[in-house]
ZAKERO-504675 format. One record per residue: x, y, z of N, C-alpha, C in turn. Coordinates in steps of 0.2 Angstrom, whole numbers, padded with zeros to 4 digits, always signed. Layout:
# residues N
XYZXYZXYZ;...
//
This chain:
# residues 351
-0100-0111+0631-0096-0107+0627-0093-0109+0621;-0091-0115+0621-0088-0118+0616-0092-0118+0610;-0099-0119+0610-0102-0119+0604-0102-0112+0600;-0099-0107+0603-0099-0100+0600-0092-0100+0595;-0088-0104+0598-0080-0104+0595-0081-0106+0588;-0084-0111+0586-0084-0113+0578-0087-0108+0573;-0094-0105+0575-0096-0099+0571-0091-0093+0570;-0088-0091+0576-0083-0086+0577-0077-0087+0571;-0074-0094+0573-0069-0095+0569-0070-0096+0562;-0076-0098+0560-0078-0099+0553-0079-0092+0551;-0082-0087+0553-0083-0080+0551-0075-0077+0550;-0071-0077+0555-0064-0075+0554-0061-0078+0548;-0062-0084+0548-0059-0087+0541-0062-0084+0535;-0068-0083+0534-0072-0080+0529-0069-0073+0528;-0069-0069+0533-0066-0062+0532-0058-0062+0530;-0054-0067+0532-0048-0067+0530-0047-0069+0523;-0051-0074+0520-0051-0076+0514-0053-0071+0509;-0058-0067+0511-0060-0061+0508-0055-0055+0506;-0051-0054+0512-0045-0050+0512-0040-0053+0507;-0039-0059+0507-0034-0061+0502-0036-0061+0495;-0043-0062+0494-0045-0062+0487-0048-0055+0485;-0046-0050+0489-0049-0042+0488-0048-0041+0481;-0042-0043+0478-0040-0039+0470-0045-0042+0465;-0047-0048+0466-0051-0051+0461-0059-0051+0462;-0061-0047+0467-0068-0048+0469-0072-0042+0466;-0069-0038+0463-0073-0032+0460-0078-0034+0456;-0077-0038+0451-0083-0039+0446-0088-0043+0450;-0087-0048+0455-0092-0052+0459-0096-0046+0464;-0092-0042+0466-0096-0036+0471-0101-0032+0467;-0098-0029+0461-0103-0025+0457-0108-0030+0454;-0107-0035+0452-0113-0040+0449-0118-0041+0455;-0115-0042+0461-0120-0044+0466-0124-0037+0468;-0122-0032+0468-0125-0026+0469-0131-0024+0463;-0129-0026+0457-0134-0025+0452-0139-0030+0452;-0136-0036+0453-0142-0042+0455-0147-0040+0461;-0144-0037+0465-0148-0035+0471-0154-0030+0470;-0151-0025+0466-0155-0019+0464-0160-0021+0459;-0159-0027+0455-0164-0029+0449-0169-0035+0452;-0167-0037+0458-0171-0042+0461-0179-0040+0461;-0180-0035+0464-0187-0032+0465-0191-0032+0458;-0188-0030+0453-0191-0030+0446-0193-0036+0445;-0188-0041+0445-0189-0048+0442-0195-0052+0447;-0194-0051+0453-0199-0053+0458-0206-0051+0455;-0207-0044+0454-0213-0042+0451-0216-0045+0445;-0211-0046+0440-0212-0050+0434-0215-0057+0436;-0212-0060+0441-0214-0067+0443-0222-0066+0445;-0223-0061+0449-0230-0061+0451-0235-0060+0445;-0233-0058+0440-0237-0058+0433-0236-0065+0429;-0233-0070+0433-0233-0077+0430-0228-0076+0423;-0223-0073+0424-0217-0073+0420-0212-0077+0423;-0210-0083+0420-0204-0087+0423-0198-0082+0425;-0195-0084+0431-0189-0080+0433-0183-0079+0428;-0182-0086+0425-0177-0084+0419-0178-0080+0414;-0185-0080+0412-0187-0075+0406-0187-0068+0409;-0189-0067+0415-0189-0061+0418-0183-0057+0418;-0178-0061+0421-0171-0059+0421-0168-0057+0415;-0170-0061+0410-0168-0060+0403-0171-0053+0400;-0177-0052+0402-0181-0046+0400-0177-0040+0403;-0175-0040+0409-0174-0035+0413-0167-0033+0411;-0162-0038+0409-0156-0037+0407-0156-0034+0400;-0161-0035+0396-0162-0033+0389-0164-0025+0389;-0168-0024+0394-0170-0017+0395-0165-0012+0397;-0161-0016+0402-0155-0011+0405-0150-0010+0399;-0148-0015+0396-0144-0015+0390-0146-0010+0385;-0152-0010+0383-0154-0006+0378-0155+0002+0381;-0156+0003+0387-0156+0010+0390-0148+0012+0390;-0144+0008+0393-0137+0010+0393-0135+0011+0385;-0136+0007+0380-0134+0009+0374-0137+0016+0371;-0143+0017+0373-0146+0023+0371-0142+0029+0375;-0141+0029+0380-0138+0034+0384-0131+0035+0381;-0127+0029+0380-0121+0030+0377-0121+0033+0370;-0125+0031+0366-0125+0034+0360-0128+0042+0360;-0131+0043+0364-0133+0050+0365-0128+0054+0368;-0124+0052+0373-0119+0056+0376-0112+0056+0373;-0110+0049+0370-0104+0049+0368-0101+0054+0363;-0104+0057+0359-0102+0062+0355-0100+0068+0359;-0104+0070+0363-0103+0076+0367-0097+0075+0372;-0097+0069+0375-0092+0068+0380-0085+0068+0377;-0085+0065+0371-0079+0064+0367-0077+0071+0365;-0080+0076+0363-0078+0082+0360-0076+0086+0367;-0079+0085+0372-0077+0088+0378-0070+0086+0381;-0070+0080+0380-0064+0077+0383-0058+0079+0379;-0058+0080+0372-0053+0084+0368-0052+0090+0371;-0057+0095+0372-0056+0101+0375-0053+0101+0381;-0054+0097+0386-0052+0097+0392-0044+0095+0391;-0043+0089+0387-0035+0088+0386-0031+0095+0383;-0034+0098+0379-0031+0104+0377-0031+0110+0382;-0035+0109+0387-0034+0114+0393-0028+0112+0397;-0027+0105+0398-0021+0103+0401-0014+0106+0399;-0014+0107+0393-0007+0110+0390-0008+0117+0392;-0013+0120+0392-0014+0128+0394-0013+0128+0402;-0015+0123+0406-0014+0124+0413-0006+0123+0414;-0002+0119+0410+0004+0118+0411+0008+0125+0410;+0006+0128+0404+0009+0134+0402+0007+0139+0407;+0001+0140+0410+0000+0145+0416+0004+0143+0421;+0005+0137+0423+0008+0135+0429+0016+0137+0429;+0019+0137+0423+0026+0138+0422+0027+0145+0421;+0022+0149+0417+0024+0156+0417+0021+0161+0421;+0016+0159+0425+0013+0164+0430+0012+0161+0437;+0010+0155+0438+0008+0153+0445+0014+0151+0449;+0018+0148+0446+0025+0146+0449+0029+0151+0451;+0030+0156+0446+0034+0162+0448+0031+0166+0454;+0024+0167+0454+0021+0171+0458+0022+0167+0466;+0021+0161+0466+0022+0158+0472+0030+0157+0474;+0035+0157+0470+0042+0157+0471+0043+0164+0475;+0040+0169+0471+0041+0176+0474+0038+0177+0481;+0032+0174+0482+0030+0175+0489+0033+0171+0494;+0034+0165+0492+0038+0161+0497+0045+0162+0498;+0048+0165+0493+0055+0166+0493+0059+0160+0492;+0057+0154+0489+0059+0148+0487+0059+0148+0479;+0066+0145+0477+0067+0145+0469+0063+0139+0467;+0058+0141+0462+0054+0136+0460+0054+0136+0452;+0059+0139+0449+0060+0139+0442+0062+0132+0439;+0061+0131+0432+0061+0124+0429+0068+0122+0430;+0074+0125+0431+0081+0123+0432+0081+0120+0439;+0078+0123+0444+0078+0121+0451+0074+0114+0452;+0068+0114+0448+0064+0108+0449+0068+0103+0445;+0071+0103+0440+0075+0098+0435+0080+0096+0440;+0084+0100+0443+0089+0098+0448+0087+0094+0454;+0082+0095+0456+0078+0092+0462+0076+0085+0460;+0072+0084+0453+0071+0078+0451+0077+0074+0449;+0083+0076+0446+0088+0073+0446+0091+0070+0452;+0091+0073+0457+0094+0071+0463+0089+0065+0466;+0084+0066+0465+0079+0061+0467+0076+0055+0462;+0081+0054+0456+0078+0050+0452+0078+0043+0453;+0082+0041+0457+0081+0034+0459+0075+0033+0463;+0073+0037+0468+0067+0036+0472+0061+0037+0467;+0061+0042+0463+0055+0042+0458+0055+0036+0454;+0060+0033+0452+0060+0027+0447+0057+0021+0451;+0060+0021+0458+0057+0015+0462+0050+0016+0464;+0047+0022+0464+0040+0024+0466+0036+0022+0460;+0039+0024+0453+0036+0023+0448+0034+0014+0447;+0040+0011+0448+0040+0004+0446+0035+0000+0451;+0035+0003+0457+0032+0000+0462+0024+0002+0461;+0023+0007+0458+0015+0009+0457+0013+0005+0451;+0017+0004+0446+0016-0001+0440+0015-0007+0442;+0018-0010+0447+0017-0017+0449+0011-0018+0453;+0009-0013+0457+0003-0013+0461-0002-0012+0456;-0002-0008+0451-0007-0007+0446-0008-0014+0442;-0003-0017+0440-0004-0023+0437-0007-0028+0442;-0004-0030+0447-0006-0036+0452-0012-0035+0455;-0015-0028+0456-0020-0027+0459-0027-0028+0455;-0027-0030+0449-0033-0031+0445-0035-0025+0441;-0031-0019+0442-0034-0014+0438-0030-0012+0431;-0027-0018+0429-0025-0016+0422-0029-0016+0417;-0027-0015+0411-0032-0014+0406-0035-0021+0404;-0031-0027+0404-0035-0033+0403-0040-0035+0408;-0038-0033+0414-0043-0034+0419-0049-0031+0419;-0049-0024+0417-0054-0020+0416-0059-0022+0410;-0056-0025+0404-0060-0028+0399-0062-0035+0401;-0059-0039+0405-0062-0045+0407-0068-0043+0412;-0068-0037+0417-0073-0036+0421-0079-0034+0417;-0079-0031+0411-0084-0028+0406-0088-0035+0404;-0084-0041+0404-0087-0047+0402-0090-0051+0407;-0087-0051+0413-0088-0054+0418-0095-0052+0422;-0095-0045+0423-0100-0043+0427-0107-0045+0425;-0109-0043+0418-0115-0045+0415-0117-0052+0417;-0112-0057+0415-0113-0064+0415-0115-0066+0423;-0109-0064+0427-0110-0066+0434-0117-0063+0437;-0119-0056+0436-0125-0053+0437-0131-0057+0435;-0131-0059+0429-0137-0063+0426-0138-0069+0430;-0133-0073+0431-0134-0079+0435-0136-0078+0443;-0133-0073+0446-0135-0071+0453-0142-0069+0452;-0144-0065+0448-0151-0062+0448-0156-0068+0447;-0155-0073+0442-0159-0078+0441-0159-0082+0447;-0154-0083+0451-0155-0088+0457-0155-0085+0462;-0157-0079+0464-0157-0075+0469-0161-0078+0475;-0167-0080+0474-0172-0083+0479-0169-0090+0482;-0166-0093+0476-0162-0100+0478-0156-0099+0483;-0152-0094+0482-0147-0092+0486-0149-0090+0493;-0154-0085+0493-0157-0084+0500-0160-0089+0504;-0163-0095+0500-0166-0100+0503-0160-0104+0506;-0155-0105+0503-0149-0110+0505-0146-0106+0511;-0146-0099+0512-0143-0096+0518-0148-0097+0524;-0154-0096+0522-0159-0097+0527-0158-0104+0531;-0157-0109+0527-0157-0115+0529-0150-0116+0534;-0145-0113+0533-0140-0113+0538-0141-0109+0544;-0145-0105+0545-0147-0102+0551-0150-0107+0556;-0147-0106+0563-0150-0111+0568-0157-0109+0569;-0161-0115+0570-0168-0114+0570-0171-0110+0576;-0166-0109+0582-0169-0106+0587-0168-0098+0586;-0163-0096+0581-0163-0089+0580-0166-0087+0573;-0169-0092+0569-0172-0090+0563-0176-0085+0562;-0181-0083+0567-0186-0078+0567-0182-0071+0568;-0176-0071+0572-0173-0065+0574-0170-0063+0568;-0166-0069+0565-0161-0067+0559-0165-0065+0553;-0171-0068+0552-0176-0065+0547-0178-0058+0547;-0179-0056+0554-0182-0049+0555-0175-0044+0554;-0170-0046+0556-0164-0042+0556-0162-0041+0548;-0163-0047+0545-0162-0047+0537-0168-0042+0533;-0174-0043+0536-0179-0038+0532-0177-0031+0534;-0176-0029+0539-0174-0022+0541-0167-0020+0538;-0162-0024+0537-0157-0023+0534-0158-0022+0527;-0162-0026+0523-0164-0026+0516-0167-0019+0515;-0172-0017+0520-0175-0011+0518-0170-0004+0518;-0166-0005+0524-0161+0001+0524-0156+0001+0518;-0154-0005+0516-0149-0006+0511-0153-0004+0504;-0159-0006+0503-0162-0004+0497-0163+0003+0497;-0166+0006+0501-0167+0013+0502-0160+0017+0501;-0154+0015+0503-0149+0018+0502-0146+0018+0496;-0146+0012+0493-0143+0012+0486-0147+0016+0481;-0154+0014+0482-0159+0018+0476-0158+0025+0477;-0159+0027+0483-0158+0035+0485-0151+0038+0483;-0146+0034+0484-0139+0036+0482-0138+0037+0474;-0141+0032+0471-0140+0032+0463-0144+0038+0461;-0150+0038+0463-0154+0044+0460-0151+0051+0462;-0149+0051+0468-0146+0058+0470-0140+0059+0465;-0135+0054+0464-0130+0055+0460-0133+0057+0452;-0138+0054+0450-0140+0056+0443-0144+0063+0443;-0147+0065+0449-0150+0072+0449-0144+0077+0450;-0139+0075+0454-0133+0080+0455-0130+0082+0448;-0128+0075+0445-0124+0076+0438-0129+0080+0433;-0135+0079+0433-0139+0083+0428-0139+0090+0429;-0140+0091+0436-0141+0099+0438-0134+0102+0438;-0128+0099+0438-0122+0102+0438-0120+0102+0430;-0122+0098+0426-0121+0099+0418-0125+0105+0416;-0132+0104+0417-0136+0110+0414-0134+0116+0417;-0132+0118+0423-0131+0124+0426-0124+0126+0423;-0119+0122+0422-0112+0124+0419-0114+0125+0411;-0118+0122+0408-0119+0124+0401-0123+0130+0401;-0127+0132+0405-0131+0139+0405-0126+0144+0405;-0121+0143+0410-0115+0149+0411-0109+0149+0405;-0110+0144+0401-0106+0144+0395-0100+0140+0396;-0099+0135+0400-0093+0131+0401-0093+0126+0395;-0088+0126+0391-0088+0121+0386-0087+0113+0388;-0085+0112+0394-0084+0105+0396-0089+0103+0402;-0095+0106+0401-0099+0105+0406-0102+0099+0407;-0103+0095+0401-0106+0089+0403-0102+0083+0406;-0095+0084+0404-0090+0080+0407-0089+0082+0413;-0088+0088+0416-0087+0089+0423-0093+0088+0427;-0099+0089+0425-0105+0089+0427-0106+0081+0429;-0105+0077+0425-0106+0070+0426-0101+0067+0430;-0095+0069+0430-0089+0068+0435-0091+0069+0442;-0094+0076+0442-0096+0078+0449-0102+0074+0452;-0107+0072+0448-0112+0068+0450-0109+0060+0452;-0105+0057+0448-0102+0050+0450-0099+0051+0457;-0095+0056+0458-0091+0056+0463-0094+0059+0470;-0101+0060+0469-0105+0062+0475-0107+0057+0480;-0105+0051+0478-0107+0046+0483-0103+0047+0489;-0098+0050+0489-0094+0053+0495-0096+0060+0497;-0099+0061+0502-0100+0068+0503-0095+0074+0503;-0097+0078+0498-0092+0084+0497-0086+0083+0492;-0085+0076+0490-0080+0074+0486-0082+0077+0478;-0088+0076+0477-0090+0077+0470-0091+0085+0469;-0093+0088+0475-0094+0095+0475-0087+0098+0474;-0083+0096+0479-0075+0099+0479-0071+0098+0472;-0071+0092+0470-0068+0091+0463-0070+0094+0457;-0078+0094+0457-0081+0097+0452-0080+0105+0452;-0080+0108+0457-0079+0116+0458-0073+0117+0457;-0068+0113+0457-0061+0115+0456-0059+0114+0449;-0061+0108+0446-0061+0107+0439-0064+0112+0434;-0070+0114+0437-0074+0119+0433-0072+0126+0433;-0069+0128+0439-0067+0134+0440-0060+0135+0436;-0056+0130+0436-0050+0131+0431-0051+0131+0424;-0057+0126+0422-0058+0127+0415-0061+0133+0412;-0066+0136+0418-0069+0142+0416-0064+0148+0416;-0058+0148+0420-0052+0152+0420-0049+0152+0413;-0048+0146+0411-0045+0145+0405-0049+0148+0399;-0056+0146+0399-0060+0148+0394-0061+0156+0395;-0063+0158+0400-0066+0166+0400-0061+0171+0403;-0056+0169+0407-0050+0172+0410-0053+0178+0414;-0059+0178+0417-0062+0183+0422-0064+0180+0428;-0063+0184+0433-0066+0181+0440-0073+0181+0440;-0077+0185+0436-0084+0185+0436-0087+0178+0433;-0083+0175+0428-0086+0169+0425-0084+0163+0430;-0079+0164+0435-0078+0158+0440-0083+0160+0445;-0085+0165+0447-0091+0166+0451-0097+0163+0449;-0098+0163+0442-0105+0159+0440-0103+0152+0440;-0097+0150+0440-0097+0142+0442-0099+0141+0449;-0096+0145+0453-0097+0143+0460-0105+0144+0462;-0108+0148+0458-0115+0149+0459-0119+0143+0457;-0117+0140+0452-0120+0133+0449-0119+0128+0455;-0113+0128+0457-0112+0122+0463-0116+0124+0469;-0116+0131+0471-0120+0132+0477-0127+0130+0476;-0130+0132+0470-0137+0130+0469-0138+0122+0469;-0133+0119+0467-0134+0111+0467-0133+0109+0474;-0129+0112+0478-0129+0109+0485-0136+0111+0489;-0139+0117+0488-0145+0119+0490-0150+0114+0488;-0150+0113+0482-0155+0108+0479-0155+0100+0482;-0149+0099+0483-0147+0092+0486-0150+0092+0493;-0149+0097+0498-0150+0097+0505-0158+0098+0505;-0161+0102+0500-0168+0104+0502-0173+0100+0499;-0171+0097+0492-0175+0093+0487-0173+0086+0486;-0167+0084+0484-0166+0079+0482-0164+0073+0488;-0161+0075+0493-0161+0070+0499-0167+0069+0502;-0172+0074+0504-0177+0073+0506-0182+0069+0502;-0183+0070+0496-0187+0066+0492-0184+0059+0489;-0178+0059+0488-0175+0052+0485-0173+0048+0491;-0171+0051+0497-0168+0046+0502-0172+0047+0508;-0174+0053+0511-0178+0054+0516-0173+0052+0522;-0177+0051+0527-0174+0050+0534-0173+0042+0536;-0174+0038+0530-0173+0031+0531-0166+0029+0533;-0161+0032+0530-0154+0031+0530-0151+0033+0537;-0151+0040+0538-0148+0043+0543-0140+0042+0544;-0137+0041+0539-0129+0041+0539-0126+0048+0539;-0123+0049+0545-0119+0056+0546-0113+0056+0541;-0113+0063+0538-0107+0063+0533-0100+0062+0535;-0099+0062+0542-0093+0060+0544-0093+0052+0545;-0098+0049+0546-0098+0042+0546-0097+0039+0540;-0100+0043+0535-0099+0040+0528-0091+0041+0525;-0089+0046+0527-0081+0047+0525-0077+0042+0529;-0078+0042+0535-0074+0036+0539-0075+0029+0535;-0082+0027+0534-0083+0021+0531-0079+0020+0525;-0079+0026+0520-0077+0024+0514-0069+0024+0514;-0065+0028+0519-0059+0028+0519-0057+0021+0523;-0061+0019+0528-0059+0012+0531-0059+0007+0526;-0064+0007+0522-0066+0001+0517-0060+0001+0512;-0058+0007+0509-0052+0007+0505-0046+0005+0508;-0045+0007+0514-0038+0004+0518-0038-0002+0519;-0043-0006+0520-0044-0013+0522-0044-0017+0516;-0048-0015+0511-0050-0020+0505-0048-0017+0499;-0045-0011+0498-0044-0008+0492-0050-0005+0489;-0050-0007+0481-0056-0004+0478-0062-0008+0480;-0062-0014+0481-0067-0018+0483-0071-0015+0489;-0066-0012+0494-0068-0009+0501-0072-0003+0499;-0069+0000+0494-0073+0007+0492-0080+0005+0490;-0081+0000+0487-0088-0002+0484-0092-0004+0488;-0090-0008+0494-0095-0011+0498-0095-0007+0505;-0091-0002+0506-0091+0002+0512-0097+0005+0514;-0100+0008+0510-0106+0012+0512-0113+0006+0513;-0113+0002+0508-0118-0003+0509-0117-0007+0516;-0112-0009+0517-0111-0012+0523-0112-0008+0529;-0110-0002+0528-0112+0003+0535-0119+0004+0535;-0122+0004+0530-0130+0005+0530-0133-0001+0534;-0130-0007+0532-0133-0013+0536-0131-0013+0543;-0125-0012+0544-0123-0011+0552-0127-0006+0556;-0129+0000+0553-0133+0004+0556-0140+0001+0557;-0143-0003+0553-0150-0006+0554-0149-0011+0560;-0143-0015+0561-0142-0019+0566-0140-0016+0572;-0137-0010+0572-0136-0007+0579-0142-0004+0581;-0147-0002+0577-0153+0000+0579-0157-0005+0583;-0157-0011+0580-0160-0017+0585-0156-0018+0591;-0150-0017+0591-0146-0018+0597-0147-0013+0602;-0148-0006+0600-0150-0001+0604-0156-0002+0608;-0162-0004+0603-0168-0005+0606-0168-0011+0611;-0164-0016+0610-0164-0021+0614-0160-0019+0621;-0155-0015+0621-0152-0013+0627-0156-0008+0630;-0161-0004+0627-0165-0001+0632-0170-0004+0635;-0172-0010+0633-0176-0015+0636-0173-0019+0640;-0167-0020+0641-0163-0026+0645-0163-0024+0652;-0163-0028+0656-0161-0027+0664-0155-0022+0666;-0150-0023+0661-0145-0019+0662-0146-0012+0662;-0151-0010+0658-0153-0003+0657-0158-0001+0662;-0163-0005+0662-0169-0003+0666-0170-0005+0674;-0165-0010+0676-0165-0014+0681-0162-0008+0686;-0165-0008+0692-0162-0004+0698-0157-0007+0702;-0151-0002+0703-0146-0006+0707-0147-0008+0713;-0144-0014+0715-0145-0017+0722-0139-0014+0727;-0141-0011+0733-0136-0009+0738-0135-0014+0743;-0129-0016+0744-0127-0020+0749-0127-0016+0756;-0131-0020+0761-0131-0017+0767-0124-0019+0771;
//
């Protein structure tokens, strides 16, 4: 039994260290995911007798050119629609003060006028100041400051390049550490986990792109001026089930209400998001992901919330990939249990 204590203690120490280093792990996690996604392409180039270093450089150049082309094509429209969205914020505030707050106050019988709100804010000024200072301190120390974001933009491609170039070497080093008695089992588990994880990541990215394009095109057809901005945001947030849908339909409905001022125009927005959900469930998920993942939406939501609670932003990034790997491992454990004597053996009755 003692032989198992050292691996367990080592694993616990690694997890604790990752927890302590959570605020600075974001660029490494993102770079690792990018290297993992790019590894099959570089490996294919190796089969064409292209050295791995050169293949990694070619893949990075292709990705950078594609990203630059996308940014050049979309940036003017996104910038113009962002200005429109900022103008809408002022109109939201005006509507909130002149129409919505008085109506809510009248229905609830609670004074919500500006004088009452100002008095409430003055009474809780110290609490608000303490909350603001705490939030600022957390934002600075958690690696989400402006300088950290700029540093991440520099670190992610650099770290990703070296990880992608040395990916087979890293896997070989890890394989050498596995006890030889369990090497075959660990390799089979790693292969199944790799299939599950790659299918999940590729399918999820393609689903996000398809949803973002669908929402953007649909909102443009109904005449929303901020269609591209809200559509892309809805697609990016769709990695959590219903988060992209809920946030997108709310923002698009508010924007359409400011722009059109009629309930019929809002119904058109709801129709666009309804069509997007139908397309996702009937076309995007079956074609792009299929049945290879099998993650229930409730499990996905729990995984994202648990990852964010335990490891912050890094936890949000790795929650779903880790869950996909755990599902692959649990399927092996389930098959082992169904074939074990604990499940198939007949009970013995003592006379």
